[in-house]
N, C-alpha and C positions, 0 to 999 in steps of 0.2 A: 504494500500500500504506500502510495507516494504521499509523504507529508510535506513535500517542498512547498506546495501551494499554501498550506496552512502556515508554514514557517515564514513564507514571504508576506503573507497577510499581516502576521504579527510584526514583522519588521517594518512594513509600510505604516502601520499604526504608530509604532515607536518613532519613526521618522516624522510623521505628522505632528506628534506631540512635541518633538524636539524643535521643529521649525515653526510651529504655529501655536503659541501658548493659548490663544483664544479657542482654537479647535480642540486642544487638549482639555480645556475647561468644559467645552461642550460635550465631549465624550464622557468625561467623568460625571457629568450631571445625569447620565443614564444608568449609573451604577445600581444594580439590583432590580431594575425595572423591566417589565415586559416591553416589547417593541411599541405596543400601542400607547404606552405611557411615557416614553422618553420625550424630552423637550424637542421642539422643532429644530433647534440648532444642532442637535446630534444627528438627525437625518441629513442635514446639510453637510456636516463635517465628514460623514461617511460616504454619501452618495454623490456629492458634487465632484470629488476627485475620482470617483469610480472604484472605490475600494470593494464594493459588494456588487456583484453582477446580478441583474434581475433575471429570475427564472421561476415565476410564480406557478408555472405548470409542473415544475419538477417535483419528484417524489420527496415528501418530507420537507418541503421548502420552508414552511413556517418555523419548524424546529431549527433548521440550519440557519435561517436568518436570525433568529433569536440568539443562537450561539455566537454568531459573528458580532452582533451588537454587544453581547455580554463580554466577550474577550476584549473588544476595544475599550469598553468602560473599565474593565479590570486593569488593563495596561495604563490607561490614562490616570487612574486613581493612585497608582504607585507614586511614592515620593520621587521627585526628579532625580535625586542622587541614585536611587535604586534603578530607575529606568535606564540611566546612562551606563551604569556598571553591570547591568543585568545581561550577562552572557550565559546565564544559567549555571548554577553551581554543579550541574550534573552533565556538563557537556561530554565528558568522557566516560560517564557511567554506563555500564552494561546492564540495562534494566529489563531485559527480556524482549518480548516481541515488539517489532515496529509494524507488524502486520495487523490489519483489521481483525477483530476477534472472530469474524465469520469467514475470514479469508477473502472477502469481497472488497473491491475498491469502493470508496464512498463516492456516490454520484456528485458531480460538480454542479449541483443545482444552484448552490450559492457559494461563490468563491471569490477570491480576489479577482479583479477584472481580467481582461485579456492577457495580462502578464502571467496568469496562472499556467498558460501553455508553455511559458518559458521555463526550461529545465535548467537554467543557469544555476549552478550551486550557490546557495546563499553565502557561502564562504567568500564569494567574490565581492561581497559588499562589506562595508565597514560600519561600525557603530560610532556613536559620538565620542566615545572615549578613545577612539583610534584602534581599538582591538578588532580583529577580524571576527565576523560572524561565523562560527564553526557550526555548520549544519550537522545535526545529530541524526544520522540515518536510522538509528534504532529508537531514538526518542527517550523521554523520561516520563514515566507515568506520575500522576499526582501522589500515588502511594509511596513511591520512592522519595519524592520531595518531602513527604511527611517524615520518612525515616532519616533523611539528611538533617531535617530540623531537629529531630531528637538528638542526633549526634552533636549538633552545634550547642544545644541547650545543656546536655549532660554528657559530655564526652567520656567521663570516667565511669558513670553508672549506667548510661544508656537507658535512663528511666523513660519508658515509653507510655506510661499509663494514660496521661492526659491526651497525648497525640492519638493513641490507639482508640480511646473513647470517641474523640472527635471524628476520626476517620470512619469508625463503625457507624456513627450517626449519619455522616455524610452519604455513605453508600446505600443507606436505606431510604433516602429521599426520592420522591417522585420528581418529575421534571421541574415543576414550579419550586419545589423545595430545594433542589440542588442549585438552581439559579439564585434563590433567596439566600442560601447559606454560603455560597462561594466568596462573596466579598469579605466576610469575616475570616474565612479560611485563608485567603490570600494575605490578608493583613497579618494573621498569626504566623504564616510562613515568613513573611517579610520581617517580622520582629526577630527572627532567627537568622536573618540575612539570606534567606532562601527564596528564589523566584521560581514559580512554576514553569514548566515547559508549555508555553501557550499553544504551540502547534498540536501537541498531544492532547491538551485539555480541550481545545477547540474541536478536534476530531471526536473526542469522547462525548462532548456535549451534543454534537449533531445527531448522535445515535442513541442518546440516553433513554428516550421514551420506550424504545423497543428492545434495546440491548443492554439495559442497565445491569442485569445480572452478570453478563460477560465482562463488562467494563469494571464492575465492582470487584469481581474475582481477580482481574488483572491488577487492580490497585492494591488489593489486600495481599496478593502474592508478592508483589514488588516491595511492599512495605516490610513484610516479615523476612523476605530474602535479604533485603538491604540491611535490616537490623542484624541479621545473622552474620553477614559479611563484616559489618563494623565490629561486632563482638569478637569475631575471630581475629580481626586485625588488632584489636585492643589487647587480646590475650597474647599475641605474638610480639607486642612491643616490649623491649627490655625495661625492667623496673628501674625507677629512679634510685640513685644511690641514697637519697634521703628517705626512701620509703621503707 
């Protein structure tokens, strides 16, 4: 499954936020809201530059459209310093599948505009901080982002209780619930210096209504496998002379 178009969409939103603070504010104003309730200026910020392609006849268009709006708002709501440095803490993580849980490609009913056909690696682009955008062909699920946040918060004990409860609650949500919950989840990750993989998250949101169980399973597996890897790595580290 090709995630390039999702990654390119996220990068275009970041670029818009960097170069047009007014549009960044417009996107942020739609945080946590369904498409029918976002302010008019958010429609303008996304549709005038052609970030979302119109395909109302496409299968699952409404859910996909909502996912694109939600991701734009989540990116815009991040503090500026985090957006600029956000190359994903998990660029090099091996997090499992980059394939669609059903093995099918996600229809391009709603996607970044005509550029979506461009298979130019995102690594050809640059972020505001000058770092290259390293496209992650296997992606990083939200479950692994949770585990990374645990490691940041309690590197010695890897206390996962609060994160585990939060993740369990999130994966039980219906479509409205997951959209409503994500802003606080992303803020929580950000408080640990972890940014989600917006491409993976966008893809997962587009299919959440019908494939929630598969997505939830993938998130939970990534969470526990990542914790296990961190625990193993911690156990192999030499003890401090003072310990």
